[in-house]
C-alpha positions as CSV (number, residue, x, y, z in Angstrom):
1,M,-17.9,9.2,-17.1
2,V,-19.8,12.3,-16.3
3,T,-18.9,16.2,-15.3
4,A,-20.7,16.4,-12.2
5,Q,-21.0,14.7,-8.8
6,Q,-23.1,11.3,-8.8
7,T,-25.1,9.3,-6.9
8,F,-26.1,5.5,-7.0
9,K,-29.4,4.0,-6.0
10,V,-29.5,0.4,-4.8
11,S,-32.5,-1.7,-4.5
12,F,-32.8,-4.7,-3.5
13,Y,-35.6,-7.3,-4.8
14,P,-36.2,-11.0,-4.5
15,T,-33.8,-12.1,-7.1
16,T,-31.9,-9.3,-8.2
17,V,-30.6,-6.1,-7.2
18,T,-30.3,-3.4,-9.2
19,I,-28.3,0.0,-9.5
20,E,-29.4,3.1,-10.9
21,A,-27.0,6.2,-11.5
22,S,-27.9,9.7,-11.1
23,R,-26.0,10.9,-14.2
24,G,-24.7,9.7,-17.6
25,S,-26.3,6.0,-18.0
26,S,-29.6,7.1,-19.9
27,D,-32.2,4.3,-18.7
28,T,-30.0,1.7,-18.5
29,H,-29.3,-0.2,-14.8
30,L,-27.0,-2.7,-13.8
31,V,-28.9,-5.9,-12.6
32,V,-27.6,-8.2,-10.2
33,D,-28.3,-12.3,-9.6
34,R,-28.7,-12.4,-6.1
35,T,-27.7,-16.2,-6.6
36,T,-25.0,-16.5,-9.1
37,G,-23.8,-12.7,-8.5
38,Q,-23.9,-12.3,-12.6
39,V,-24.3,-9.0,-13.4
40,T,-26.3,-7.7,-16.3
41,T,-27.8,-4.3,-17.3
42,A,-31.7,-4.0,-18.2
43,S,-33.7,-0.3,-19.6
44,S,-36.1,0.8,-17.4
45,S,-39.2,-1.2,-17.4
46,P,-42.4,-2.1,-15.1
47,A,-40.3,-5.1,-14.1
48,F,-38.7,-2.2,-11.7
49,S,-41.9,-0.8,-10.8
50,A,-42.4,-3.1,-7.6
51,S,-41.5,-1.6,-4.4
52,P,-38.2,-3.1,-3.2
53,L,-37.4,-4.7,0.0
54,R,-34.9,-2.3,0.7
55,T,-32.7,0.7,-1.1
56,L,-29.7,2.3,-0.4
57,S,-27.8,5.1,-1.7
58,A,-23.9,5.6,-2.9
59,H,-21.7,7.7,-4.3
60,G,-19.9,5.0,-6.3
61,I,-19.8,1.7,-6.7
62,M,-16.2,-0.1,-6.0
63,G,-17.6,-2.8,-7.1
64,L,-18.3,-7.1,-6.7
65,I,-16.7,-9.8,-4.6
66,N,-17.7,-13.4,-3.9
67,L,-17.1,-14.7,-0.4
68,Q,-18.5,-18.0,0.7
69,R,-22.2,-17.1,0.7
70,G,-22.2,-15.4,-2.8
71,P,-21.9,-11.9,-4.0
72,Y,-21.4,-8.6,-1.8
73,V,-21.3,-4.9,-3.2
74,V,-18.9,-2.8,-2.4
75,L,-20.2,0.9,-1.6
76,I,-18.9,4.1,-1.6
77,T,-20.8,6.2,1.1
78,G,-18.9,8.7,2.2
79,R,-16.4,11.1,0.1
80,E,-14.5,14.5,0.8
81,A,-13.5,16.7,-1.7
82,V,-9.8,17.2,-1.2
83,G,-8.9,19.3,-4.3
84,T,-8.9,19.6,-8.1
85,I,-6.6,18.7,-10.9
86,G,-7.5,20.9,-13.8
87,S,-11.6,21.9,-13.5
88,S,-11.9,18.6,-12.4
89,T,-12.6,17.7,-8.5
90,V,-10.8,14.5,-6.3
91,Y,-12.7,13.2,-3.5
92,R,-11.2,11.0,-0.8
93,V,-13.2,8.2,0.3
94,S,-14.7,8.8,3.9
95,A,-16.9,5.6,4.6
96,T,-17.4,2.3,2.7
97,R,-20.4,0.1,3.1
98,V,-19.8,-3.9,2.0
99,V,-23.4,-5.2,1.6
100,R,-24.3,-8.7,1.2
101,V,-26.0,-9.3,-2.4
102,A,-26.4,-12.7,-2.1
103,D,-30.2,-14.4,-0.7
104,D,-30.9,-16.4,2.5
105,R,-30.3,-19.7,0.7
106,T,-27.1,-21.7,2.6
107,P,-24.6,-23.1,0.2
108,S,-22.7,-26.2,0.7
109,G,-19.5,-25.8,2.6
110,F,-20.9,-22.6,4.5
111,D,-19.3,-21.7,7.6
112,A,-20.4,-18.1,9.3
113,A,-17.2,-17.8,11.5
114,D,-15.2,-18.0,8.4
115,E,-17.9,-15.7,6.3
116,A,-17.7,-13.0,9.1
117,T,-13.8,-13.5,9.5
118,Y,-14.0,-12.6,5.3
119,V,-16.4,-9.8,5.9
120,R,-13.8,-8.1,8.4
121,L,-11.2,-8.4,6.6
122,L,-12.6,-6.5,3.5
123,E,-13.8,-3.7,5.8
124,N,-10.5,-3.6,7.7
125,A,-9.2,-3.1,4.1
126,L,-11.1,-0.6,3.0
127,Q,-11.1,1.2,6.2
128,T,-7.7,2.9,5.3
129,P,-8.0,6.8,4.3
130,S,-5.8,6.6,1.6
131,F,-8.2,6.0,-1.4
132,Y,-9.4,8.6,-4.1
133,F,-11.6,9.3,-7.2
134,S,-12.5,12.1,-9.5
135,Y,-16.0,11.4,-11.5
136,D,-14.6,13.6,-14.7
137,M,-10.8,12.2,-14.8
138,D,-9.0,9.1,-14.7
139,L,-6.8,9.2,-11.7
140,T,-5.3,6.1,-12.4
141,C,-3.4,7.9,-15.2
142,S,-1.1,10.8,-15.3
143,L,-1.7,13.9,-17.1
144,Q,0.6,12.6,-20.1
145,R,-1.3,9.6,-20.2
146,Q,-5.0,10.6,-19.9
147,D,-6.3,9.7,-23.1
148,S,-4.8,6.3,-22.9
149,G,-7.5,4.6,-20.8
150,S,-7.4,3.9,-17.1
151,N,-4.2,2.3,-16.2
152,D,-4.3,-1.6,-15.3
153,V,-1.6,-1.1,-12.7
154,F,-2.7,1.8,-10.7
155,F,-6.8,0.8,-10.5
156,F,-6.7,-0.6,-7.3
157,N,-10.4,-1.6,-7.1
158,K,-10.1,-3.1,-10.9
159,Y,-10.5,-6.8,-9.3
160,L,-14.0,-5.9,-7.8
161,A,-14.8,-3.8,-11.0
162,E,-14.6,-6.4,-13.3
163,P,-17.9,-8.1,-13.3
164,I,-19.5,-4.2,-13.6
165,I,-16.9,-4.1,-17.0
166,N,-17.4,-7.1,-18.1
167,A,-21.4,-6.5,-18.2
168,V,-20.9,-2.8,-19.3
169,G,-17.7,-2.1,-20.7
170,S,-14.8,-0.2,-18.9
171,Q,-16.3,3.8,-19.7
172,S,-19.3,3.4,-18.3
173,V,-20.5,5.5,-15.5
174,F,-20.7,2.6,-13.7
175,V,-17.0,2.0,-13.7
176,L,-15.4,4.6,-10.6
177,P,-11.4,3.6,-11.1
178,V,-9.9,4.3,-7.7
179,I,-6.5,4.8,-6.4
180,H,-5.1,4.2,-3.3
181,G,-2.3,6.7,-2.1
182,F,-1.9,10.0,-1.2
183,F,-3.0,13.0,-3.2
184,A,-3.0,16.6,-1.9
185,C,-3.9,20.2,-3.4
186,K,-2.4,23.6,-1.8
187,P,-2.9,26.5,-3.4
188,V,0.2,28.8,-4.1
189,E,1.0,32.3,-5.1
190,V,4.1,33.5,-5.6
191,R,5.1,36.9,-6.7
192,G,1.5,37.5,-7.9
193,T,1.3,33.9,-10.1
194,R,-1.3,31.8,-8.8
195,F,-1.1,28.3,-9.1
196,N,-2.2,24.6,-7.2
197,Y,0.4,22.5,-6.1
198,V,-0.9,19.0,-6.7
199,L,0.7,15.5,-5.2
200,V,-0.7,12.3,-6.1
201,T,0.8,9.1,-5.7
202,R,-0.6,5.6,-7.1
203,R,0.0,2.6,-5.3
204,G,0.0,-0.2,-7.7
205,R,-2.4,-3.1,-7.0
206,Y,-0.2,-6.3,-8.3
207,R,2.3,-7.9,-5.1
208,Q,0.8,-5.6,-3.1
209,G,0.9,-6.4,0.9
210,T,3.2,-5.6,3.8
211,R,6.9,-4.8,4.7
212,Y,8.1,-8.1,5.3
213,L,5.5,-10.0,3.5
214,S,5.9,-8.8,0.4
215,R,8.9,-8.4,-1.7
216,G,11.1,-8.3,-5.0
217,A,9.5,-9.1,-8.3
218,D,7.3,-11.9,-9.1
219,A,7.6,-14.2,-11.9
220,E,5.2,-11.4,-13.9
221,G,7.8,-9.1,-13.2
222,H,5.3,-7.0,-10.8
223,V,7.1,-5.8,-7.6
224,S,6.0,-4.8,-4.1
225,N,5.6,-1.5,-3.1
226,Y,5.0,-0.6,-6.4
227,A,4.3,3.2,-7.0
228,E,3.9,6.1,-9.3
229,T,4.3,9.5,-7.8
230,E,3.1,12.9,-10.0
231,Q,3.9,16.3,-8.5
232,I,1.6,18.7,-11.0
233,V,1.8,22.7,-11.3
234,D,-1.8,23.5,-12.3
235,F,-1.9,27.3,-13.6
236,S,-5.5,29.6,-12.8
237,S,-5.0,30.1,-16.2
238,G,-5.2,26.5,-17.2
239,D,-1.9,25.6,-18.1
240,Q,-0.4,22.4,-16.0
241,M,3.5,20.8,-15.7
242,A,3.6,17.7,-14.8
243,Y,7.2,15.4,-13.2
244,V,6.6,12.0,-12.3
245,Q,8.7,9.4,-10.3
246,V,8.0,5.6,-9.6
247,R,9.6,3.8,-6.5
248,G,9.7,-0.4,-6.1
249,S,10.7,-3.4,-4.7
250,I,14.6,-4.1,-5.8
251,P,13.4,-6.4,-9.1
252,I,14.7,-10.1,-8.2
253,M,13.8,-12.4,-6.0
254,W,14.4,-12.0,-3.0
255,A,12.5,-12.3,0.6
256,Q,13.4,-11.0,4.4
257,V,11.6,-13.7,6.7
258,P,10.1,-12.9,9.8
259,N,12.0,-14.7,12.8
260,M,11.3,-12.6,15.7
261,H,15.1,-10.6,15.0
262,Y,15.4,-7.4,14.7
263,V,16.9,-8.1,11.3
264,P,15.2,-10.7,9.4
265,E,16.7,-13.2,7.4
266,L,17.9,-12.3,3.7
267,R,16.7,-14.6,1.0
268,I,17.5,-13.9,-2.2
269,D,17.7,-16.5,-5.5
270,V,19.8,-14.8,-8.4
271,N,19.6,-17.6,-10.5
272,A,15.6,-17.3,-10.6
273,S,16.0,-13.3,-10.6
274,H,17.2,-12.9,-14.6
275,E,13.7,-13.1,-16.5
276,R,11.9,-11.0,-13.8
277,F,14.3,-8.6,-13.4
278,Q,14.5,-8.3,-17.2
279,T,10.4,-8.6,-17.5
280,H,10.0,-5.5,-15.5
281,M,12.6,-3.3,-16.3
282,T,11.2,-3.7,-20.0
283,R,8.0,-3.3,-18.7
284,M,8.9,0.2,-17.3
285,I,10.7,1.0,-20.5
286,D,7.5,0.7,-22.8
287,E,6.0,2.8,-19.9
288,Y,8.3,5.6,-19.8
289,N,10.4,5.1,-22.5
290,E,13.6,5.3,-20.4
291,V,14.7,4.6,-16.8
292,V,17.4,5.3,-14.5
293,A,17.3,3.2,-11.7
294,V,18.3,4.6,-8.6
295,N,19.5,1.8,-6.0
296,L,19.9,3.7,-2.4
297,I,21.2,0.1,-0.2
298,N,24.2,-0.4,1.6
299,K,26.8,-1.5,-0.5
300,V,28.5,-3.3,3.3
301,K,27.2,-5.7,5.3
302,Y,23.4,-7.1,4.9
303,E,22.5,-5.2,2.1
304,K,25.4,-6.0,0.1
305,P,24.5,-9.2,-1.7
306,M,21.3,-7.2,-2.6
307,G,22.8,-4.4,-4.3
308,D,25.4,-6.8,-6.0
309,A,22.8,-8.7,-7.5
310,F,21.1,-5.6,-8.6
311,A,24.3,-4.4,-10.1
312,A,24.6,-7.6,-12.0
313,L,21.6,-8.0,-13.5
314,S,21.8,-4.4,-14.3
315,A,24.6,-5.1,-16.1
316,Q,23.2,-7.9,-18.2
317,M,20.3,-5.2,-19.1
318,K,21.8,-4.2,-23.2
319,S,18.8,-1.9,-23.5
320,P,20.4,1.8,-23.7
321,Q,17.7,3.4,-22.5
322,Y,17.9,1.6,-19.0
323,H,20.7,3.3,-16.6
324,Y,21.5,1.9,-13.2
325,V,22.9,4.3,-10.7
326,H,24.3,3.2,-6.7
327,F,24.0,5.4,-4.0
328,D,24.9,4.4,-0.8
329,F,23.0,6.7,1.2
330,H,23.7,5.5,4.6
331,K,27.2,5.9,3.5
332,E,26.9,8.9,1.9
333,C,24.9,11.2,4.6
334,S,26.2,8.7,7.7
335,R,26.5,11.5,11.5
336,M,23.4,13.5,9.8
337,R,25.5,15.0,6.8
338,W,22.4,15.2,4.7
339,D,23.3,17.8,2.5
340,R,25.8,15.1,0.3
341,I,22.5,14.3,-1.2
342,S,23.3,16.6,-3.6
343,L,26.0,14.4,-5.0
344,L,23.5,11.7,-6.0
345,M,21.5,15.2,-7.8
346,D,24.3,16.2,-9.8
347,E,25.1,12.4,-11.0
348,L,21.2,12.4,-12.0
349,S,21.6,16.1,-13.3
350,S,22.6,15.5,-17.3
351,L,19.7,12.2,-16.9
352,N,17.0,14.1,-15.4
353,T,17.5,17.1,-17.5
354,R,16.9,15.2,-20.9
355,F,14.0,13.5,-19.4
356,G,12.4,16.7,-18.7
357,Y,8.8,17.2,-17.4
358,Y,5.3,17.3,-19.1
359,E,3.8,20.6,-20.1
360,K,0.6,21.6,-21.9
361,K,-0.4,25.4,-22.9
362,A,-3.7,26.4,-23.8
363,S,-4.9,22.6,-24.0
364,H,-1.9,21.9,-26.2
365,V,0.7,19.9,-25.4
366,Q,4.2,22.0,-25.5
367,R,6.7,19.0,-24.4
368,Q,6.7,15.5,-22.4
369,Q,8.3,14.0,-20.0
370,L,10.7,11.6,-22.1
371,G,11.9,8.8,-19.0
372,V,11.6,8.4,-15.1
373,V,14.2,7.9,-12.4
374,R,12.8,4.4,-9.9
375,T,14.1,4.9,-6.9
376,N,14.2,2.1,-4.3
377,C,16.1,1.0,-1.3
378,M,15.3,-2.1,1.0
379,D,11.7,-1.1,1.9
380,C,11.4,1.8,-0.8
381,L,9.9,3.8,2.0
382,D,12.3,6.2,4.1
383,R,15.6,6.9,1.8
384,T,13.3,6.9,-1.3
385,N,11.4,9.3,0.4
386,V,14.2,11.8,1.0
387,V,15.6,11.3,-2.4
388,Q,12.3,11.5,-4.2
389,S,11.4,14.9,-2.6
390,E,15.0,16.2,-3.3
391,L,13.9,15.0,-7.0
392,A,10.6,16.9,-6.7
393,R,12.5,20.1,-5.9
394,L,14.7,20.4,-8.5
395,A,11.5,19.5,-10.9
396,L,9.8,22.5,-9.3
397,E,11.8,24.8,-9.6
398,W,12.7,24.1,-13.2
399,Q,9.0,24.3,-13.8
400,L,8.7,27.7,-12.0
401,R,11.7,29.3,-14.1
402,S,10.5,28.1,-17.4
403,S,7.0,29.6,-16.8
404,H,8.9,32.8,-16.1
405,V,7.1,32.9,-12.2
406,I,10.9,33.3,-10.4
407,E,14.4,33.7,-11.6
408,Q,17.0,31.9,-13.0
409,T,18.6,32.8,-9.9
410,E,16.3,32.0,-7.6
411,S,15.6,28.6,-6.1
412,V,12.4,27.3,-3.6
413,S,14.5,28.1,-0.8
414,S,14.1,31.6,-1.5
415,F,10.3,31.2,-0.3
416,P,9.5,30.3,2.7
417,V,6.3,29.8,2.6
418,L,6.5,27.5,-0.7
419,R,9.6,25.6,0.7
420,Q,7.5,24.8,3.8
421,M,4.3,23.9,2.3
422,L,6.7,21.7,-0.1
423,N,8.3,20.2,2.6
424,N,5.4,19.7,4.6
425,V,3.5,17.8,1.7
426,W,5.9,15.4,0.9
427,A,6.8,14.4,4.8
428,D,2.7,13.6,4.4
429,N,3.2,11.8,1.3
430,A,5.9,10.0,3.0
431,D,3.9,8.7,6.0
432,T,1.2,8.0,4.0
433,V,3.3,5.4,1.6
434,S,4.8,4.2,4.9
435,C,1.6,3.4,6.4
436,A,0.2,1.6,4.1
437,Y,3.3,-0.9,3.5
438,S,4.8,-0.7,7.2
439,G,1.7,-0.2,9.7
440,T,3.6,3.2,10.7
441,G,4.6,6.8,9.6
442,A,8.0,7.4,7.3
443,L,11.5,7.8,9.7
444,K,13.5,10.5,8.5
445,T,10.5,13.0,8.1
446,D,12.2,15.3,9.7
447,F,14.4,16.3,7.4
448,T,11.8,16.4,4.6
449,R,9.9,18.5,6.4
450,T,12.6,20.9,7.9
451,G,15.3,20.3,5.6
452,K,18.0,18.9,8.4
453,R,18.1,15.7,10.2
454,T,17.7,16.4,13.8
455,Y,18.2,14.5,17.4
456,M,14.3,14.9,18.1
457,G,13.5,13.1,14.3
458,A,15.9,10.1,15.2
459,L,14.0,9.6,18.9
460,R,11.0,9.3,16.9
461,D,12.2,7.0,14.0
462,G,13.6,4.8,17.0
463,R,10.1,4.3,18.5
464,N,8.8,4.0,14.8
465,S,11.3,0.9,14.0
466,V,10.2,-0.6,16.8
467,E,6.7,-0.5,16.1
468,R,7.4,-1.7,12.7
469,Y,9.3,-5.0,14.4
470,V,6.3,-5.1,16.7
471,R,3.6,-5.0,13.4
472,G,5.9,-7.5,11.3
473,N,6.1,-9.9,13.6
474,F,3.1,-10.5,14.9
475,F,0.2,-8.3,13.1
476,D,1.2,-8.3,9.4
477,G,-0.2,-11.8,8.9
478,E,-3.6,-10.6,9.0
479,R,-3.0,-7.0,7.3
480,Q,-1.9,-9.1,4.2
481,D,-4.7,-11.4,4.0
482,S,-6.9,-8.1,3.9
483,I,-5.4,-6.7,1.3
484,D,-5.1,-10.5,-0.6
485,L,-8.8,-10.6,-0.4
486,L,-9.3,-7.0,-1.9
487,L,-7.2,-7.3,-4.4
488,G,-8.1,-10.2,-5.7
489,A,-4.7,-12.1,-4.9
490,Y,-6.8,-14.8,-2.8
491,R,-10.3,-15.9,-4.1
492,V,-12.6,-17.5,-1.5
493,Q,-13.4,-21.4,-1.7
494,A,-14.8,-23.7,0.0
495,S,-11.7,-24.7,2.8
496,R,-11.6,-23.5,6.1
497,P,-8.2,-21.2,6.1
498,F,-8.7,-19.8,9.4
499,A,-9.0,-23.3,11.5
500,Q,-6.4,-23.3,14.5
501,T,-3.5,-26.0,14.8
502,L,-1.0,-24.7,16.9
503,S,1.1,-27.7,18.4
504,S,0.9,-28.3,22.0
505,E,4.6,-27.2,22.7
506,A,3.6,-24.1,21.3
507,R,0.1,-23.0,22.6
508,A,2.1,-24.1,26.1
509,L,4.9,-21.5,25.4
510,V,1.8,-18.5,25.1
511,G,-0.2,-19.9,28.0
512,T,2.9,-19.6,29.9
513,I,3.6,-15.8,28.0
514,Y,0.1,-15.1,29.3
515,V,0.7,-15.8,33.0
516,C,3.9,-13.7,33.0
517,L,2.5,-10.6,31.6
518,F,-0.3,-11.2,34.3
519,M,2.3,-11.5,37.1
520,L,3.8,-8.4,35.9
521,A,0.8,-6.5,35.7
522,Y,0.0,-8.2,39.1
523,A,3.2,-6.6,40.6
524,F,2.4,-3.2,38.6
525,F,-0.8,-2.5,40.4
526,Y,-0.4,-4.6,44.0
527,P,3.6,-4.3,44.2
528,R,5.0,-6.3,47.3
529,N,5.0,-4.2,50.7
530,H,3.4,-1.6,48.6
531,S,6.6,-0.3,47.1
532,W,7.8,-1.0,43.4
533,F,11.3,-0.2,44.0
534,G,11.7,-2.9,47.3
535,I,13.8,-6.0,46.9
536,S,11.0,-8.0,47.1
537,N,9.0,-6.6,44.3
538,V,12.3,-5.6,42.2
539,A,13.3,-9.7,42.5
540,F,9.9,-10.9,41.7
541,V,9.4,-8.8,38.7
542,G,12.9,-10.0,37.7
543,A,12.4,-13.5,38.1
544,W,9.5,-13.0,35.6
545,C,11.3,-11.3,33.3
546,G,13.9,-13.8,33.1
547,V,10.8,-15.9,32.7
548,L,9.6,-13.9,29.8
549,C,12.5,-13.5,28.3
550,L,13.5,-17.4,28.1
551,V,10.4,-18.4,26.6
552,F,10.6,-15.5,24.2
553,C,14.1,-16.9,23.0
554,V,13.0,-20.8,23.1
555,V,9.8,-19.5,21.1
556,R,12.3,-17.4,18.5
557,A,14.5,-20.9,18.4
558,K,11.9,-23.4,17.5
559,H,8.2,-21.6,16.6
560,T,8.6,-19.0,14.3
561,A,6.8,-20.6,12.3
562,E,3.2,-21.1,13.9
563,L,3.6,-17.9,16.5
564,V,4.7,-15.5,13.9
565,N,1.5,-13.5,12.7
566,W,1.8,-15.4,9.1
567,P,-0.9,-14.7,6.3
568,R,-3.7,-17.4,6.1
569,L,-5.3,-17.1,2.9
570,V,-1.8,-16.8,0.5
571,A,0.5,-19.2,2.0
572,H,4.1,-17.2,2.3
573,P,6.7,-19.1,0.0
574,M,9.6,-18.9,2.2
575,R,7.0,-19.8,5.9
576,P,9.1,-22.6,8.0
577,Q,7.5,-26.2,8.5
578,V,5.8,-26.8,11.1
579,I,7.4,-29.6,13.2
580,K,4.6,-30.8,15.5
581,T,5.0,-33.3,18.6
582,N,2.3,-34.4,21.0
583,A,-0.8,-32.5,18.8
584,S,-3.5,-34.5,20.6
585,I,-2.9,-33.0,24.2
586,K,-5.7,-30.9,25.0
587,L,-4.9,-27.3,26.9
588,P,-9.0,-25.7,26.9
589,I,-7.9,-22.6,29.1
590,V,-5.0,-21.8,26.7
591,D,-6.7,-23.1,23.4
592,R,-9.8,-20.1,24.7
593,W,-7.2,-17.5,24.6
594,L,-5.8,-18.3,21.3
595,E,-8.8,-19.1,19.0
596,P,-9.5,-14.9,18.1
597,S,-6.0,-15.3,16.6
598,A,-5.3,-19.1,15.8
599,Q,-2.8,-19.4,13.1
600,S,-3.3,-21.9,10.2
601,V,-0.5,-24.3,9.6
602,R,-1.0,-24.8,5.7
603,P,-3.3,-21.6,4.6
604,S,-4.9,-22.4,1.6
605,G,-3.9,-21.1,-1.9
606,K,-0.4,-20.1,-2.9
607,K,1.3,-17.7,-3.6
608,F,3.7,-16.7,-6.3
609,A,7.1,-17.4,-5.3
């Protein structure tokens, strides 16, 4: 990698596309075949002296992807400097562009509507404002692992970059590792000592997805919503300290199947979970040396089977480098007694102290972090965020005390500006990770920001919970498709995954819902007798609300397999079987309404169980 800003020139010729870097590549160009998408290298030569058909400029190449028509290149066209780590500038991706490389030939099995849908899904996945990169530092690795090469787990665009890596190797200037997650860099001054407080969250690229459609561990031991968060104290003198934490879904085979109920159906297969659990935890021990798994879910009612399975599998994990702690967050901190998180901090104190943190002074490593705290709740979002922010606060106090920035008797709370900065950065991190997984901001961020729970915060949590319900049942399927396409969980085939195959009964029910909504809107804008609260208008609205509720109950009881927004590219393994009756009946008006959001009953591809 080069130690300066980088630009790339993308030139289109009749049979090839060439990519040139402004720095660090000598005279080497990338050459992409417009028919096959094969990537090769070439030196500057008269072959490229002819005028190209068109040229584009970019700040980075995320990679290439093959859709139905052929290869597309994904370009970083906008960047924003958001901070530094040491002397390395970190950029946020502010704009991307998906450009067709393939020529104008039409391959067999090509469908223009499907191709447009693929491109839209890919663009939607890239629109999130949470991609970060650096030209002269590998953000996929923590400070402690900077010399070990890119971390495959957090190299979020690895699937896109593979054609380039195969051609030029992973260390080429054309390969730009991009992380997905969170980055913040805040300048701080405490008693005359200046440093940057940096927080980096790297989300894993395996088994990634949306809240209810991606849970637990796959056969390779990769878990959903897996992320590493690194807190860095970066002194102006060049000294650095870092503390790493991890979150991830409970590493067993489980799912919450969307069924339009507020609390989805919970399914667990403990017998199939042993190998997945062992693989996941063994990999974590190999990566971090020692692991303490902190389980925050409830010990009673709905979540109890999950806790029992986690505890049973942990008891079978014989490694002395693995530890398990179950802290019933909701019970211990009920009635807004959030100060009781200190009970968990006390329980983790001896292990966390032994793990320590990474420290480098005058370019020499003084100490390394010897273990990691792995935190989870059901979603690995809200309860997890609160606990991780508390662990980060304690680690920051250790670091500042050992550097003699603060006294041994002082804490972060002794410095209101530092405390407020820390709270806000961690709350922003919580919201970003939550938006990526659930589609909404995190819950309980009022505690993270202010150090106490408030009733207004509880009201905001209620609003976010309702939004999560709506998204999880009616919108997340398409978002899961976008993620699967971006990360390579689905490879484009010559099939028709977006074809509509709803049963006539389901179409009739959806048509009835449209009619109900129209009549309710009519009653709102044109109330009977010109009075919203007149008896006739109230009765009219009540009747149509009753019909709407009845239809919703029928849909929830019999048609969630069709009308929940399931992913279409990679089949969800626990999607209910669709039962069709009178499939030949046509409802033209309803079909026209449903066509943009039609669900396929049997999506192509197969998702790991």
